[in-house]
N, CA and C atoms as a LAMMPS dump frame, in Angstrom:
ITEM: TIMESTEP
0
ITEM: NUMBER OF ATOMS
552
ITEM: BOX BOUNDS ff ff ff
-5.0000000000000000e+02 5.0000000000000000e+02
-5.0000000000000000e+02 5.0000000000000000e+02
-5.0000000000000000e+02 5.0000000000000000e+02
ITEM: ATOMS id mol type element x y z
1 1 1 N 160.29 327.354 -122.814
2 1 2 C 160.228 326.88 -124.185
3 1 3 C 159.255 327.792 -124.953
4 2 1 N 159.708 328.312 -126.073
5 2 2 C 158.86 329.185 -126.874
6 2 3 C 157.957 328.351 -127.779
7 3 1 N 156.967 329.013 -128.376
8 3 2 C 156.082 328.318 -129.324
9 3 3 C 156.881 327.782 -130.496
10 4 1 N 157.92 328.535 -130.922
11 4 2 C 158.762 328.057 -132.027
12 4 3 C 159.417 326.734 -131.668
13 5 1 N 159.948 326.653 -130.452
14 5 2 C 160.593 325.413 -130.01
15 5 3 C 159.577 324.293 -129.813
16 6 1 N 158.448 324.613 -129.179
17 6 2 C 157.429 323.606 -128.901
18 6 3 C 156.964 322.925 -130.187
19 7 1 N 156.54 323.719 -131.167
20 7 2 C 156.028 323.121 -132.405
21 7 3 C 157.139 322.446 -133.203
22 8 1 N 158.356 322.971 -133.105
23 8 2 C 159.478 322.331 -133.784
24 8 3 C 159.749 320.936 -133.259
25 9 1 N 159.602 320.774 -131.947
26 9 2 C 159.9 319.479 -131.327
27 9 3 C 158.719 318.521 -131.317
28 10 1 N 157.501 319.051 -131.254
29 10 2 C 156.325 318.217 -131.046
30 10 3 C 155.458 318.054 -132.289
31 11 1 N 155.842 318.599 -133.44
32 11 2 C 154.945 318.569 -134.599
33 11 3 C 154.59 317.153 -135.045
34 12 1 N 155.528 316.238 -134.999
35 12 2 C 155.237 314.868 -135.445
36 12 3 C 154.311 314.178 -134.451
37 13 1 N 154.593 314.31 -133.162
38 13 2 C 153.737 313.682 -132.149
39 13 3 C 152.329 314.266 -132.177
40 14 1 N 152.24 315.59 -132.351
41 14 2 C 150.92 316.225 -132.475
42 14 3 C 150.202 315.721 -133.727
43 15 1 N 150.97 315.467 -134.787
44 15 2 C 150.396 314.945 -136.025
45 15 3 C 149.785 313.564 -135.827
46 16 1 N 150.434 312.723 -135.026
47 16 2 C 149.875 311.393 -134.734
48 16 3 C 148.562 311.509 -133.967
49 17 1 N 148.554 312.381 -132.975
50 17 2 C 147.329 312.602 -132.204
51 17 3 C 146.217 313.124 -133.118
52 18 1 N 146.549 314.079 -133.955
53 18 2 C 145.568 314.604 -134.907
54 18 3 C 145.07 313.495 -135.831
55 19 1 N 145.972 312.618 -136.268
56 19 2 C 145.588 311.52 -137.147
57 19 3 C 144.529 310.614 -136.536
58 20 1 N 144.67 310.322 -135.254
59 20 2 C 143.678 309.487 -134.566
60 20 3 C 142.325 310.205 -134.539
61 21 1 N 142.345 311.478 -134.204
62 21 2 C 141.096 312.261 -134.183
63 21 3 C 140.459 312.292 -135.573
64 22 1 N 141.282 312.493 -136.591
65 22 2 C 140.76 312.582 -137.959
66 22 3 C 140.126 311.271 -138.418
67 23 1 N 140.685 310.149 -137.99
68 23 2 C 140.1 308.864 -138.384
69 23 3 C 138.674 308.719 -137.85
70 24 1 N 138.406 309.279 -136.68
71 24 2 C 137.042 309.228 -136.137
72 24 3 C 136.085 310.136 -136.902
73 25 1 N 136.616 311.206 -137.488
74 25 2 C 135.778 312.165 -138.217
75 25 3 C 135.668 311.854 -139.711
76 26 1 N 136.493 310.952 -140.189
77 26 2 C 136.569 310.67 -141.627
78 26 3 C 135.365 309.862 -142.123
79 27 1 N 134.986 310.137 -143.364
80 27 2 C 133.923 309.396 -144.053
81 27 3 C 134.383 309.084 -145.48
82 28 1 N 135.46 308.295 -145.596
83 28 2 C 136.032 308.054 -146.919
84 28 3 C 135.099 307.254 -147.821
85 29 1 N 135.228 307.518 -149.101
86 29 2 C 134.521 306.777 -150.136
87 29 3 C 135.565 306.282 -151.131
88 30 1 N 135.223 305.325 -151.963
89 30 2 C 136.199 304.886 -152.964
90 30 3 C 136.693 306.05 -153.839
91 31 1 N 135.784 306.922 -154.226
92 31 2 C 136.174 308.063 -155.076
93 31 3 C 137.082 309.03 -154.31
94 32 1 N 136.742 309.323 -153.043
95 32 2 C 137.58 310.256 -152.275
96 32 3 C 138.967 309.667 -152.027
97 33 1 N 139.047 308.357 -151.838
98 33 2 C 140.338 307.7 -151.652
99 33 3 C 141.19 307.785 -152.917
100 34 1 N 140.566 307.607 -154.054
101 34 2 C 141.289 307.683 -155.324
102 34 3 C 141.823 309.093 -155.564
103 35 1 N 140.949 310.094 -155.402
104 35 2 C 141.368 311.477 -155.616
105 35 3 C 142.385 311.909 -154.565
106 36 1 N 142.126 311.583 -153.32
107 36 2 C 143.056 311.944 -152.253
108 36 3 C 144.413 311.288 -152.417
109 37 1 N 144.404 310.028 -152.816
110 37 2 C 145.665 309.338 -153.072
111 37 3 C 146.454 310 -154.183
112 38 1 N 145.758 310.465 -155.209
113 38 2 C 146.428 311.154 -156.32
114 38 3 C 147.061 312.466 -155.885
115 39 1 N 146.318 313.261 -155.125
116 39 2 C 146.869 314.528 -154.624
117 39 3 C 148.066 314.243 -153.721
118 40 1 N 147.909 313.273 -152.834
119 40 2 C 148.996 312.911 -151.926
120 40 3 C 150.235 312.418 -152.661
121 41 1 N 150.037 311.736 -153.788
122 41 2 C 151.177 311.269 -154.583
123 41 3 C 152.069 312.438 -154.986
124 42 1 N 151.463 313.556 -155.398
125 42 2 C 152.254 314.729 -155.803
126 42 3 C 153.012 315.297 -154.61
127 43 1 N 152.404 315.245 -153.435
128 43 2 C 153.105 315.675 -152.232
129 43 3 C 154.295 314.787 -151.931
130 44 1 N 154.106 313.477 -152.067
131 44 2 C 155.211 312.542 -151.846
132 44 3 C 156.322 312.747 -152.869
133 45 1 N 155.954 312.984 -154.116
134 45 2 C 156.955 313.201 -155.164
135 45 3 C 157.773 314.459 -154.873
136 46 1 N 157.109 315.532 -154.458
137 46 2 C 157.827 316.763 -154.139
138 46 3 C 158.733 316.558 -152.93
139 47 1 N 158.229 315.9 -151.907
140 47 2 C 159.053 315.636 -150.728
141 47 3 C 160.265 314.768 -151.09
142 48 1 N 160.057 313.763 -151.939
143 48 2 C 161.166 312.899 -152.349
144 48 3 C 162.221 313.698 -153.109
145 49 1 N 161.78 314.536 -154.049
146 49 2 C 162.73 315.349 -154.816
147 49 3 C 163.509 316.28 -153.888
148 50 1 N 162.826 316.886 -152.927
149 50 2 C 163.5 317.785 -151.989
150 50 3 C 164.492 317.024 -151.121
151 51 1 N 164.089 315.871 -150.596
152 51 2 C 164.958 315.093 -149.721
153 51 3 C 166.198 314.598 -150.45
154 52 1 N 166.093 314.37 -151.744
155 52 2 C 167.236 313.932 -152.533
156 52 3 C 168.251 315.029 -152.797
157 53 1 N 167.888 316.269 -152.511
158 53 2 C 168.804 317.406 -152.645
159 53 3 C 169.288 317.932 -151.292
160 54 1 N 168.538 317.669 -150.244
161 54 2 C 168.781 318.293 -148.948
162 54 3 C 169.98 317.688 -148.224
163 55 1 N 170.881 318.569 -147.816
164 55 2 C 172.042 318.2 -147.005
165 55 3 C 171.897 318.924 -145.676
166 56 1 N 171.104 318.352 -144.77
167 56 2 C 170.798 318.993 -143.486
168 56 3 C 172.07 319.33 -142.729
169 57 1 N 172.101 320.52 -142.202
170 57 2 C 173.189 321.022 -141.36
171 57 3 C 174.556 321.03 -142.042
172 58 1 N 174.62 320.731 -143.339
173 58 2 C 175.914 320.72 -144.021
174 58 3 C 176.092 321.963 -144.883
175 59 1 N 175.153 322.158 -145.808
176 59 2 C 175.215 323.311 -146.708
177 59 3 C 173.819 323.917 -146.821
178 60 1 N 173.758 325.126 -147.352
179 60 2 C 172.475 325.74 -147.65
180 60 3 C 172.019 325.162 -148.984
181 61 1 N 170.984 324.353 -148.965
182 61 2 C 170.498 323.691 -150.174
183 61 3 C 169.661 324.675 -150.985
184 62 1 N 170.094 324.917 -152.242
185 62 2 C 169.391 325.875 -153.115
186 62 3 C 169.135 325.281 -154.498
187 63 1 N 169.308 323.964 -154.625
188 63 2 C 169.12 323.31 -155.911
189 63 3 C 167.834 322.491 -155.904
190 64 1 N 167.457 321.995 -157.076
191 64 2 C 166.249 321.184 -157.196
192 64 3 C 165.032 321.987 -156.771
193 65 1 N 164.127 321.393 -155.999
194 65 2 C 162.931 322.112 -155.555
195 65 3 C 163.257 323.343 -154.707
196 66 1 N 164.425 323.348 -154.067
197 66 2 C 164.824 324.49 -153.239
198 66 3 C 165.144 325.724 -154.08
199 67 1 N 165.256 325.578 -155.377
200 67 2 C 165.431 326.731 -156.258
201 67 3 C 164.084 327.377 -156.59
202 68 1 N 162.991 326.729 -156.203
203 68 2 C 161.647 327.24 -156.461
204 68 3 C 160.961 327.747 -155.187
205 69 1 N 161.209 327.083 -154.064
206 69 2 C 160.626 327.451 -152.775
207 69 3 C 161.616 327.088 -151.681
208 70 1 N 161.643 327.907 -150.635
209 70 2 C 162.571 327.619 -149.538
210 70 3 C 162.106 326.444 -148.695
211 71 1 N 160.87 326.024 -148.858
212 71 2 C 160.317 324.948 -148.024
213 71 3 C 159.585 323.888 -148.842
214 72 1 N 160.28 323.231 -149.771
215 72 2 C 159.583 322.219 -150.583
216 72 3 C 159.113 321.018 -149.776
217 73 1 N 159.815 320.668 -148.707
218 73 2 C 159.344 319.55 -147.88
219 73 3 C 157.999 319.89 -147.25
220 74 1 N 157.85 321.109 -146.786
221 74 2 C 156.594 321.5 -146.151
222 74 3 C 155.495 321.734 -147.175
223 75 1 N 155.863 322.191 -148.354
224 75 2 C 154.87 322.288 -149.425
225 75 3 C 154.382 320.884 -149.79
226 76 1 N 155.309 319.935 -149.855
227 76 2 C 154.926 318.537 -150.084
228 76 3 C 154.046 318.007 -148.972
229 77 1 N 154.36 318.381 -147.734
230 77 2 C 153.525 317.965 -146.599
231 77 3 C 152.135 318.576 -146.697
232 78 1 N 152.071 319.813 -147.159
233 78 2 C 150.772 320.454 -147.346
234 78 3 C 149.946 319.694 -148.383
235 79 1 N 150.595 319.278 -149.479
236 79 2 C 149.889 318.491 -150.498
237 79 3 C 149.469 317.133 -149.938
238 80 1 N 150.307 316.545 -149.094
239 80 2 C 149.92 315.291 -148.43
240 80 3 C 148.696 315.513 -147.558
241 81 1 N 148.7 316.611 -146.815
242 81 2 C 147.552 316.936 -145.973
243 81 3 C 146.302 317.19 -146.798
244 82 1 N 146.464 317.882 -147.927
245 82 2 C 145.317 318.124 -148.811
246 82 3 C 144.8 316.803 -149.365
247 83 1 N 145.72 315.913 -149.74
248 83 2 C 145.31 314.594 -150.22
249 83 3 C 144.587 313.81 -149.144
250 84 1 N 145.085 313.9 -147.92
251 84 2 C 144.427 313.213 -146.804
252 84 3 C 143.033 313.786 -146.577
253 85 1 N 142.908 315.116 -146.649
254 85 2 C 141.598 315.748 -146.448
255 85 3 C 140.608 315.295 -147.518
256 86 1 N 141.061 315.222 -148.766
257 86 2 C 140.182 314.749 -149.845
258 86 3 C 139.802 313.291 -149.595
259 87 1 N 140.793 312.47 -149.236
260 87 2 C 140.539 311.046 -149.001
261 87 3 C 139.571 310.833 -147.841
262 88 1 N 139.649 311.681 -146.829
263 88 2 C 138.787 311.532 -145.649
264 88 3 C 137.35 311.966 -145.908
265 89 1 N 137.16 312.794 -146.922
266 89 2 C 135.818 313.195 -147.339
267 89 3 C 135.025 313.802 -146.177
268 90 1 N 135.669 314.752 -145.494
269 90 2 C 135.046 315.374 -144.334
270 90 3 C 135.497 316.823 -144.239
271 91 1 N 134.545 317.73 -144.16
272 91 2 C 134.869 319.138 -143.992
273 91 3 C 135.592 319.413 -142.689
274 92 1 N 135.184 318.704 -141.609
275 92 2 C 135.847 318.881 -140.32
276 92 3 C 137.31 318.452 -140.398
277 93 1 N 137.565 317.367 -141.097
278 93 2 C 138.947 316.908 -141.255
279 93 3 C 139.77 317.945 -142.019
280 94 1 N 139.198 318.458 -143.081
281 94 2 C 139.902 319.471 -143.88
282 94 3 C 140.209 320.699 -143.024
283 95 1 N 139.228 321.154 -142.258
284 95 2 C 139.426 322.327 -141.411
285 95 3 C 140.519 322.08 -140.365
286 96 1 N 140.479 320.937 -139.698
287 96 2 C 141.498 320.622 -138.698
288 96 3 C 142.895 320.532 -139.318
289 97 1 N 142.986 319.952 -140.502
290 97 2 C 144.282 319.853 -141.171
291 97 3 C 144.819 321.228 -141.556
292 98 1 N 143.965 322.116 -142.037
293 98 2 C 144.405 323.47 -142.402
294 98 3 C 144.866 324.221 -141.154
295 99 1 N 144.103 324.132 -140.068
296 99 2 C 144.485 324.813 -138.825
297 99 3 C 145.806 324.253 -138.302
298 100 1 N 145.932 322.935 -138.267
299 100 2 C 147.165 322.296 -137.799
300 100 3 C 148.35 322.745 -138.641
301 101 1 N 148.218 322.645 -139.949
302 101 2 C 149.333 322.978 -140.826
303 101 3 C 149.717 324.446 -140.674
304 102 1 N 148.73 325.328 -140.697
305 102 2 C 149.009 326.76 -140.608
306 102 3 C 149.696 327.098 -139.291
307 103 1 N 149.172 326.579 -138.211
308 103 2 C 149.73 326.883 -136.892
309 103 3 C 151.116 326.269 -136.719
310 104 1 N 151.195 324.969 -136.881
311 104 2 C 152.447 324.268 -136.606
312 104 3 C 153.539 324.662 -137.59
313 105 1 N 153.269 324.569 -138.866
314 105 2 C 154.333 324.819 -139.836
315 105 3 C 154.657 326.295 -139.994
316 106 1 N 153.724 327.167 -139.654
317 106 2 C 154.053 328.589 -139.614
318 106 3 C 155.177 328.838 -138.614
319 107 1 N 155.051 328.26 -137.421
320 107 2 C 156.09 328.391 -136.399
321 107 3 C 157.369 327.663 -136.805
322 108 1 N 157.229 326.471 -137.336
323 108 2 C 158.406 325.671 -137.697
324 108 3 C 159.215 326.366 -138.788
325 109 1 N 158.55 326.91 -139.794
326 109 2 C 159.282 327.595 -140.865
327 109 3 C 160.019 328.82 -140.317
328 110 1 N 159.393 329.558 -139.428
329 110 2 C 160.06 330.727 -138.83
330 110 3 C 161.283 330.303 -138.026
331 111 1 N 161.145 329.233 -137.273
332 111 2 C 162.268 328.747 -136.464
333 111 3 C 163.439 328.325 -137.357
334 112 1 N 163.134 327.584 -138.401
335 112 2 C 164.195 327.13 -139.293
336 112 3 C 164.829 328.286 -140.05
337 113 1 N 164.025 329.291 -140.412
338 113 2 C 164.562 330.483 -141.073
339 113 3 C 165.59 331.162 -140.165
340 114 1 N 165.259 331.294 -138.89
341 114 2 C 166.182 331.915 -137.934
342 114 3 C 167.488 331.138 -137.848
343 115 1 N 167.392 329.81 -137.818
344 115 2 C 168.593 328.971 -137.743
345 115 3 C 169.447 329.11 -138.999
346 116 1 N 168.806 329.113 -140.17
347 116 2 C 169.546 329.248 -141.429
348 116 3 C 170.169 330.639 -141.551
349 117 1 N 169.456 331.65 -141.125
350 117 2 C 169.968 333.02 -141.166
351 117 3 C 171.222 333.127 -140.269
352 118 1 N 171.14 332.519 -139.095
353 118 2 C 172.274 332.556 -138.175
354 118 3 C 173.476 331.787 -138.728
355 119 1 N 173.224 330.65 -139.339
356 119 2 C 174.32 329.798 -139.829
357 119 3 C 174.927 330.294 -141.146
358 120 1 N 174.078 330.811 -142.057
359 120 2 C 174.57 331.126 -143.404
360 120 3 C 174.603 332.621 -143.721
361 121 1 N 174.104 333.449 -142.829
362 121 2 C 174.233 334.902 -142.946
363 121 3 C 173.773 335.493 -144.265
364 122 1 N 174.674 336.227 -144.903
365 122 2 C 174.361 336.966 -146.131
366 122 3 C 173.961 336.037 -147.278
367 123 1 N 174.52 334.849 -147.3
368 123 2 C 174.163 333.892 -148.358
369 123 3 C 172.69 333.527 -148.253
370 124 1 N 172.237 333.275 -147.026
371 124 2 C 170.825 332.973 -146.834
372 124 3 C 169.955 334.176 -147.153
373 125 1 N 170.371 335.359 -146.765
374 125 2 C 169.594 336.579 -147.037
375 125 3 C 169.387 336.761 -148.542
376 126 1 N 170.429 336.533 -149.335
377 126 2 C 170.318 336.631 -150.792
378 126 3 C 169.322 335.601 -151.319
379 127 1 N 169.431 334.397 -150.847
380 127 2 C 168.52 333.31 -151.234
381 127 3 C 167.087 333.632 -150.819
382 128 1 N 166.897 334.067 -149.574
383 128 2 C 165.565 334.368 -149.057
384 128 3 C 164.915 335.524 -149.815
385 129 1 N 165.715 336.465 -150.274
386 129 2 C 165.171 337.6 -151.03
387 129 3 C 164.698 337.173 -152.422
388 130 1 N 165.258 336.091 -152.948
389 130 2 C 164.943 335.67 -154.323
390 130 3 C 163.942 334.513 -154.405
391 131 1 N 163.889 333.684 -153.377
392 131 2 C 163.072 332.477 -153.428
393 131 3 C 161.959 332.569 -152.376
394 132 1 N 160.711 332.37 -152.793
395 132 2 C 159.596 332.498 -151.841
396 132 3 C 159.661 331.477 -150.704
397 133 1 N 159.06 331.866 -149.582
398 133 2 C 159.038 331.018 -148.395
399 133 3 C 158.299 329.712 -148.636
400 134 1 N 157.139 329.785 -149.293
401 134 2 C 156.288 328.594 -149.397
402 134 3 C 155.792 328.339 -150.811
403 135 1 N 155.015 329.248 -151.354
404 135 2 C 154.489 329.045 -152.707
405 135 3 C 155.625 329.197 -153.713
406 136 1 N 155.792 328.233 -154.606
407 136 2 C 156.986 328.223 -155.463
408 136 3 C 156.954 329.267 -156.575
409 137 1 N 158.136 329.689 -156.966
410 137 2 C 158.301 330.503 -158.16
411 137 3 C 158.397 329.534 -159.338
412 138 1 N 157.959 329.978 -160.499
413 138 2 C 157.943 329.082 -161.654
414 138 3 C 159.338 328.798 -162.185
415 139 1 N 160.142 329.825 -162.304
416 139 2 C 161.502 329.629 -162.83
417 139 3 C 162.464 329.408 -161.673
418 140 1 N 163.357 328.445 -161.796
419 140 2 C 164.293 328.191 -160.697
420 140 3 C 165.267 329.349 -160.503
421 141 1 N 165.579 329.606 -159.257
422 141 2 C 166.563 330.629 -158.924
423 141 3 C 167.956 330.025 -159.005
424 142 1 N 168.865 330.802 -159.52
425 142 2 C 170.251 330.359 -159.603
426 142 3 C 171.142 331.48 -159.083
427 143 1 N 172.121 331.096 -158.316
428 143 2 C 173.1 332.035 -157.796
429 143 3 C 174.455 331.665 -158.365
430 144 1 N 175.295 332.679 -158.555
431 144 2 C 176.647 332.404 -159.042
432 144 3 C 177.398 331.52 -158.054
433 145 1 N 176.99 331.596 -156.786
434 145 2 C 177.656 330.811 -155.742
435 145 3 C 176.982 329.467 -155.486
436 146 1 N 175.877 329.195 -156.175
437 146 2 C 175.148 327.961 -155.931
438 146 3 C 175.992 326.764 -156.301
439 147 1 N 176.097 325.81 -155.389
440 147 2 C 176.835 324.596 -155.731
441 147 3 C 176.049 323.777 -156.752
442 148 1 N 176.777 323.127 -157.632
443 148 2 C 176.113 322.224 -158.559
444 148 3 C 175.672 321.01 -157.751
445 149 1 N 174.473 320.587 -157.978
446 149 2 C 174.018 319.433 -157.229
447 149 3 C 172.762 318.877 -157.853
448 150 1 N 172.675 317.584 -157.85
449 150 2 C 171.501 316.929 -158.384
450 150 3 C 170.883 316.02 -157.349
451 151 1 N 169.826 315.375 -157.748
452 151 2 C 169.129 314.443 -156.873
453 151 3 C 170.042 313.274 -156.549
454 152 1 N 169.996 312.823 -155.307
455 152 2 C 170.802 311.693 -154.861
456 152 3 C 169.931 310.738 -154.052
457 153 1 N 169.888 309.478 -154.498
458 153 2 C 169.147 308.477 -153.733
459 153 3 C 169.781 308.263 -152.364
460 154 1 N 171.093 308.425 -152.304
461 154 2 C 171.782 308.293 -151.022
462 154 3 C 171.272 309.344 -150.042
463 155 1 N 171.136 310.588 -150.534
464 155 2 C 170.612 311.663 -149.687
465 155 3 C 169.17 311.398 -149.309
466 156 1 N 168.389 310.902 -150.249
467 156 2 C 166.986 310.564 -149.983
468 156 3 C 166.901 309.573 -148.819
469 157 1 N 167.716 308.516 -148.888
470 157 2 C 167.718 307.509 -147.824
471 157 3 C 168.277 308.077 -146.52
472 158 1 N 169.322 308.879 -146.623
473 158 2 C 169.912 309.482 -145.425
474 158 3 C 168.902 310.364 -144.705
475 159 1 N 168.062 311.056 -145.455
476 159 2 C 167.022 311.91 -144.873
477 159 3 C 165.775 311.115 -144.475
478 160 1 N 165.794 309.813 -144.692
479 160 2 C 164.712 308.889 -144.299
480 160 3 C 163.339 309.312 -144.839
481 161 1 N 163.331 309.825 -146.047
482 161 2 C 162.08 310.321 -146.613
483 161 3 C 161.102 309.197 -146.928
484 162 1 N 161.579 307.993 -147.083
485 162 2 C 160.7 306.847 -147.324
486 162 3 C 159.662 306.697 -146.215
487 163 1 N 159.951 307.221 -145.026
488 163 2 C 158.995 307.128 -143.922
489 163 3 C 157.697 307.872 -144.231
490 164 1 N 157.797 308.988 -144.953
491 164 2 C 156.579 309.727 -145.33
492 164 3 C 155.726 308.891 -146.269
493 165 1 N 156.36 308.21 -147.218
494 165 2 C 155.618 307.371 -148.165
495 165 3 C 154.943 306.205 -147.435
496 166 1 N 155.663 305.574 -146.542
497 166 2 C 155.09 304.458 -145.778
498 166 3 C 153.922 304.955 -144.936
499 167 1 N 154.108 306.07 -144.252
500 167 2 C 153.052 306.63 -143.411
501 167 3 C 151.808 306.986 -144.195
502 168 1 N 151.989 307.595 -145.365
503 168 2 C 150.832 307.976 -146.167
504 168 3 C 150.1 306.739 -146.7
505 169 1 N 150.86 305.739 -147.104
506 169 2 C 150.229 304.497 -147.573
507 169 3 C 149.451 303.826 -146.444
508 170 1 N 149.995 303.831 -145.225
509 170 2 C 149.278 303.258 -144.078
510 170 3 C 147.998 304.034 -143.789
511 171 1 N 148.048 305.357 -143.936
512 171 2 C 146.842 306.164 -143.752
513 171 3 C 145.785 305.79 -144.783
514 172 1 N 146.194 305.647 -146.036
515 172 2 C 145.227 305.278 -147.08
516 172 3 C 144.643 303.894 -146.832
517 173 1 N 145.46 302.965 -146.358
518 173 2 C 144.958 301.626 -146.033
519 173 3 C 143.942 301.721 -144.892
520 174 1 N 144.264 302.502 -143.852
521 174 2 C 143.325 302.668 -142.738
522 174 3 C 142.016 303.289 -143.221
523 175 1 N 142.09 304.276 -144.096
524 175 2 C 140.878 304.905 -144.624
525 175 3 C 140.092 303.936 -145.51
526 176 1 N 140.816 303.11 -146.265
527 176 2 C 140.137 302.108 -147.095
528 176 3 C 139.38 301.129 -146.198
529 177 1 N 140.023 300.659 -145.139
530 177 2 C 139.356 299.732 -144.211
531 177 3 C 138.167 300.404 -143.538
532 178 1 N 138.321 301.66 -143.19
533 178 2 C 137.221 302.407 -142.581
534 178 3 C 136.047 302.529 -143.546
535 179 1 N 136.335 302.831 -144.797
536 179 2 C 135.276 302.938 -145.801
537 179 3 C 134.585 301.587 -145.976
538 180 1 N 135.37 300.517 -145.997
539 180 2 C 134.816 299.184 -146.158
540 180 3 C 133.918 298.809 -144.972
541 181 1 N 134.407 299.065 -143.764
542 181 2 C 133.639 298.731 -142.563
543 181 3 C 132.36 299.535 -142.461
544 182 1 N 132.413 300.775 -142.861
545 182 2 C 131.214 301.621 -142.778
546 182 3 C 130.194 301.276 -143.851
547 183 1 N 130.649 300.673 -144.942
548 183 2 C 129.714 300.319 -146.017
549 183 3 C 129.11 298.932 -145.799
550 184 1 N 129.723 298.149 -144.895
551 184 2 C 129.25 296.773 -144.672
552 184 3 C 128.012 296.734 -143.785
């Protein structure tokens, strides 16, 4: 099993383990929870918009957020991680989250790029040449071959993106309880 495969398969489980470690290192405050929750909200919004356009394994999705970055779900996850780091109010937590994200998602994005390149060939190459891997371009990219497509709640539910929102809310609740217990 290569590192690409390992991180592709284990990223969520590793994230849970990291979450437990981070809770021990966290020192949330009411202000950090408010700011972190706000940053995380933007991550959830981006992930929701991306999931509402994404047709996994069906077509090469190039509409909505995918017209700005090839990895809007992971950019949204990065914003969620940044929000969590702010909410946790800990430099160690921030450092661990940056290392985790860089290591794990660096491999995951490369693995998915290889799969898309193999499946979609020249179409993906054209898209990859025009749309950045991670940091978004300001103006959306459009191709003459791009299918028309808009946000779909059905696609959002099919991609089970609501799980990210539930998970982030549970994290904020855990941090709120931690802040309360530490202040008592």
